[in-house]
C-alpha positions in Angstrom: 4.8 -11.7 -66.0 8.1 -11.2 -64.3 8.4 -7.7 -65.7 4.9 -6.7 -64.3 5.7 -8.1 -60.9 9.0 -6.3 -60.7 7.3 -2.9 -61.9 4.7 -3.3 -59.1 7.3 -4.0 -56.5 9.3 -0.9 -57.5 6.0 1.2 -57.4 5.2 -0.2 -53.7 8.8 0.8 -52.8 8.3 4.2 -54.2 5.0 4.8 -52.4 6.3 3.6 -49.0 9.4 5.9 -49.5 7.2 8.9 -50.2 4.8 8.2 -47.2 7.8 7.8 -44.9 9.0 11.2 -45.9 5.9 12.6 -44.5 5.9 11.0 -41.1 7.6 12.8 -38.3 10.9 11.1 -37.0 10.1 9.1 -33.9 13.2 8.7 -31.6 11.3 7.6 -28.5 7.9 6.8 -27.0 7.4 10.3 -25.8 7.5 11.6 -29.4 4.1 10.0 -29.9 1.0 12.1 -29.5 -0.1 12.3 -26.0 -3.6 11.3 -26.6 -2.9 7.6 -27.4 -0.5 7.5 -24.6 -3.1 8.7 -22.0 -5.4 6.2 -23.4 -3.1 3.3 -23.0 -2.2 4.6 -19.4 -6.0 4.6 -18.4 -5.9 0.8 -18.4 -2.9 0.5 -16.2 -3.0 0.1 -12.3 -2.0 3.2 -10.4 1.6 2.2 -9.7 2.1 1.3 -13.6 0.6 4.6 -14.6 3.0 6.5 -12.4 5.9 4.4 -13.8 4.8 5.2 -17.1 4.7 8.8 -16.7 8.2 8.7 -15.1 9.5 6.9 -18.2 8.0 9.6 -20.5 9.8 12.3 -18.4 13.0 10.4 -19.2 14.3 9.9 -15.6 13.9 7.3 -13.0 15.0 9.6 -10.0 14.6 13.2 -9.2 11.5 13.3 -11.2 10.9 16.4 -13.2 7.3 16.3 -15.0 7.2 17.3 -18.6 3.8 17.7 -20.6 3.4 14.0 -21.5 3.9 12.9 -17.9 1.5 15.5 -16.5 -1.2 14.3 -18.9 -0.6 10.8 -17.8 -1.3 11.3 -14.2 -4.0 14.1 -14.5 -7.5 12.7 -14.3 -6.5 10.0 -11.7 -7.7 10.5 -8.1 -4.3 9.3 -6.5 -6.0 8.9 -3.0 -4.7 5.3 -2.7 -1.5 3.6 -4.0 -1.0 0.0 -3.4 2.1 -1.6 -5.0 0.3 -4.9 -4.6 -1.6 -3.8 -7.8 1.4 -4.5 -10.0 3.4 -7.9 -10.4 5.2 -9.0 -7.4 8.5 -9.3 -9.3 8.3 -5.9 -10.6 7.4 -4.5 -7.2 10.5 -6.3 -5.5 12.7 -4.7 -8.2 11.7 -1.1 -7.3 14.4 0.8 -5.4 14.2 3.6 -3.0 14.9 6.1 -5.8 12.1 4.6 -7.9 9.6 5.0 -5.0 10.8 8.5 -4.3 10.2 9.3 -8.1 6.7 7.7 -8.0 5.6 9.6 -4.9 6.8 12.9 -6.4 5.2 12.2 -9.6 1.8 11.6 -8.0 2.2 14.6 -5.6 1.8 12.3 -2.7 2.2 14.8 0.0 -0.9 16.6 -1.2 -3.0 13.8 -2.6 -2.3 10.3 -1.2 -4.6 9.2 1.6 -3.6 5.5 1.8 -0.2 4.0 0.9 0.6 0.2 0.9 4.3 -1.0 0.3 3.1 -4.4 -0.7 6.1 -6.6 -1.9 8.6 -3.7 -1.9 12.1 -4.4 -0.9 13.3 -0.8 0.2 15.0 0.8 3.2 12.3 3.7 3.3 14.4 6.6 2.4 12.3 6.7 -0.8 9.3 7.8 1.4 10.8 11.2 1.8 8.0 12.9 -0.6 5.5 12.2 2.1 7.2 14.3 4.6 4.8 16.7 6.3 1.6 15.2 4.7 -1.6 16.4 6.6 -3.9 14.1 4.5 -2.5 10.6 4.6 -4.8 8.5 6.6 -3.3 4.9 6.4 0.2 3.7 5.8 0.9 -0.1 5.6 4.6 -0.7 6.1 4.2 -4.4 6.6 5.5 -5.1 3.0 2.9 -7.8 2.3 -0.6 -8.0 1.0 -3.9 -8.4 2.7 -4.4 -11.8 4.2 -0.8 -12.6 4.0 1.6 -13.4 6.9 3.9 -10.5 7.9 6.8 -12.9 8.6 9.4 -12.4 5.8 12.5 -14.4 5.4 15.2 -13.1 4.9 14.2 -9.9 7.0 13.5 -7.0 4.6 15.9 -3.9 4.7 13.2 -1.4 5.8 14.9 0.8 8.3 13.5 2.7 11.4 16.2 5.3 11.1 15.2 5.9 7.6 11.3 6.0 8.2 10.8 7.2 11.6 11.8 10.8 10.8 9.4 11.0 8.1 6.5 9.6 10.2 7.3 12.1 13.0 6.7 14.9 10.3 3.3 13.5 9.9 2.2 12.8 13.3 1.6 16.6 14.3 -1.3 18.7 15.0 -3.6 18.5 12.1 -2.5 15.2 10.9 -5.2 13.0 9.4 -3.2 9.6 10.2 -5.5 7.0 11.6 -3.6 3.7 11.1 -0.2 2.4 10.7 0.8 -1.2 10.1 4.4 -1.8 10.9 6.8 -4.3 9.7 6.9 -7.5 11.6 10.7 -7.1 12.3 10.1 -3.9 14.1 7.5 -5.5 16.3 9.3 -8.7 17.4 11.7 -7.1 20.0 10.1 -4.3 22.0 12.5 -2.2 23.9 11.7 1.0 25.7 14.8 2.8 25.0 14.6 2.1 21.3 13.8 4.7 18.5 10.8 2.5 17.3 9.2 2.5 21.0 9.9 6.3 21.6 8.0 6.9 18.3 5.2 4.6 19.4 4.8 6.9 22.6 4.5 9.9 20.5 2.1 8.3 17.9 0.0 7.0 20.7 -0.1 10.5 22.3 -1.2 12.0 19.1 -4.2 9.4 18.8 -5.2 9.7 22.4 -5.5 13.6 22.1 -8.3 13.0 19.6 -11.9 13.1 20.9 -13.0 10.2 18.6 -10.7 7.5 20.3 -13.6 5.6 22.0 -15.4 2.3 21.7 -18.4 2.7 19.5 -20.4 0.4 21.6 -19.8 1.5 25.0 -18.3 4.9 24.3 -15.6 4.6 26.9 -12.2 6.0 26.0 -10.4 3.9 28.8 -11.1 0.5 27.2 -9.6 1.5 23.9 -5.9 1.3 23.5 -4.9 3.4 20.5 -1.3 1.4 20.2 -0.4 -1.6 22.2 2.7 -1.2 24.1 3.0 -4.4 26.0 4.8 -7.5 24.7 1.6 -9.2 23.4 0.4 -7.6 20.3 3.2 -5.0 20.6 3.0 -2.0 18.2 -0.5 -3.0 16.9 -3.8 -1.0 16.8 -5.9 -4.1 17.9 -8.8 -2.0 18.8 -9.0 -0.3 15.5 -10.4 -2.1 12.3 -7.9 -1.7 9.6 -10.8 -1.7 7.0 -13.1 1.1 8.3 -10.8 2.6 11.1 -13.7 2.2 13.6 -12.7 1.4 17.2 -14.1 -1.1 19.6 -12.9 -2.6 23.0 -12.3 -6.1 23.8 -14.8 -6.1 26.6 -18.0 -5.3 24.8 -19.8 -8.3 23.0 -22.2 -8.7 20.2 -25.6 -10.2 20.7 -24.1 -13.5 19.9 -21.6 -13.4 22.6 -18.7 -12.7 20.2 -16.6 -9.7 20.3 -16.9 -6.7 17.9 -13.2 -6.8 16.6 -10.6 -9.6 16.3 -7.1 -9.9 15.4 -6.3 -12.5 12.7 -3.6 -14.8 14.0 -2.0 -15.3 10.4 -2.0 -11.9 8.9 -2.0 -9.9 12.3 -4.7 -7.5 11.0 -7.6 -6.3 13.0 -11.0 -6.4 11.6 -14.4 -5.6 13.0 -17.3 -7.9 12.5 -18.8 -5.6 10.0 -15.9 -5.6 7.6 -14.6 -9.3 7.9 -16.1 -12.7 8.7 -13.8 -14.2 11.4 -13.1 -18.0 12.1 -12.0 -19.7 15.1 -9.8 -22.8 14.8 -11.3 -25.9 16.7 -7.7 -27.3 17.1 -5.9 -24.4 18.6 -8.6 -21.8 19.4 -6.8 -18.9 17.5 -9.1 -16.5 15.4 -8.4 -16.1 11.6 -10.0 -13.7 9.0 -11.9 -15.6 6.3 -9.3 -15.5 3.6 -6.5 -16.7 5.8 -8.7 -19.5 7.4 -9.5 -20.8 3.9 -5.9 -20.6 2.9 -4.8 -22.6 5.9 -7.5 -25.1 5.3 -6.4 -25.8 1.8 -2.8 -26.0 2.7 -3.5 -28.6 5.5 -6.1 -30.5 3.3 -8.6 -30.2 6.2 -12.1 -28.9 5.6 -13.7 -28.9 9.0 -11.2 -27.6 11.4 -12.7 -24.0 11.4 -16.0 -22.8 12.8 -17.5 -19.4 12.2 -17.5 -17.1 15.3 -19.0 -13.9 13.8 
């Protein structure tokens, strides 16, 4: 019996050795056929797809596409890129060099319409591939996800000096840009001489030059502030819904006496009544979007301190 077992074992080793000799030598993941790699990538969130494509190209920065990386990104629309779609810990570890490579990988300047820097911890120099974009419509620089407070401690490193020149290259004639959500730390101290405030003036001028900046209810242009420049709600587009980009003034009311648009006190985003249900706190009178209201209610263990207003 022992002799039979030994002979069988030797045969298996010979078959395995012969089979191995027929297989191609795989030194890295990119040596695999592209078809299974593309299939795997199709199940990944958009940021993860681009990171996968960059890994197949063999470099984290100065992205140079190869056949495998091109196949990975081909077929996706790439009109929206939200880093909130990946794990928070992974997003926080991405550097400016990584973001630069990702934006180049997906040809962001020619394809991307909405960018959200959710959970990133960057200075902003990695946004360089967006320079001169004529199709991007919304950029969320707040570094937090929807229905999250923009107050971050410690303050994030995102820099006006790095980002404003890139934004300036976008807000020119023919730009499709409709909405900018700025980091809270930029909005806290308004100064007329600052680089940020001077950019706000240029951005506001671009928006004001458009014929479609008017209240959808009363059609009056003078009631819609493209960008707030006073100390209250400074550097926000409080007359524009962040979800649908429609504009409403703060004087027109709905049939039930509520306004058509509100700014959430917690996440500091503006929503129209068609896109978001808003709630008013019976204790302080501030307005909250539905998800922020529910989060605060759970946090305070109170279930009746909010009353719906729209």
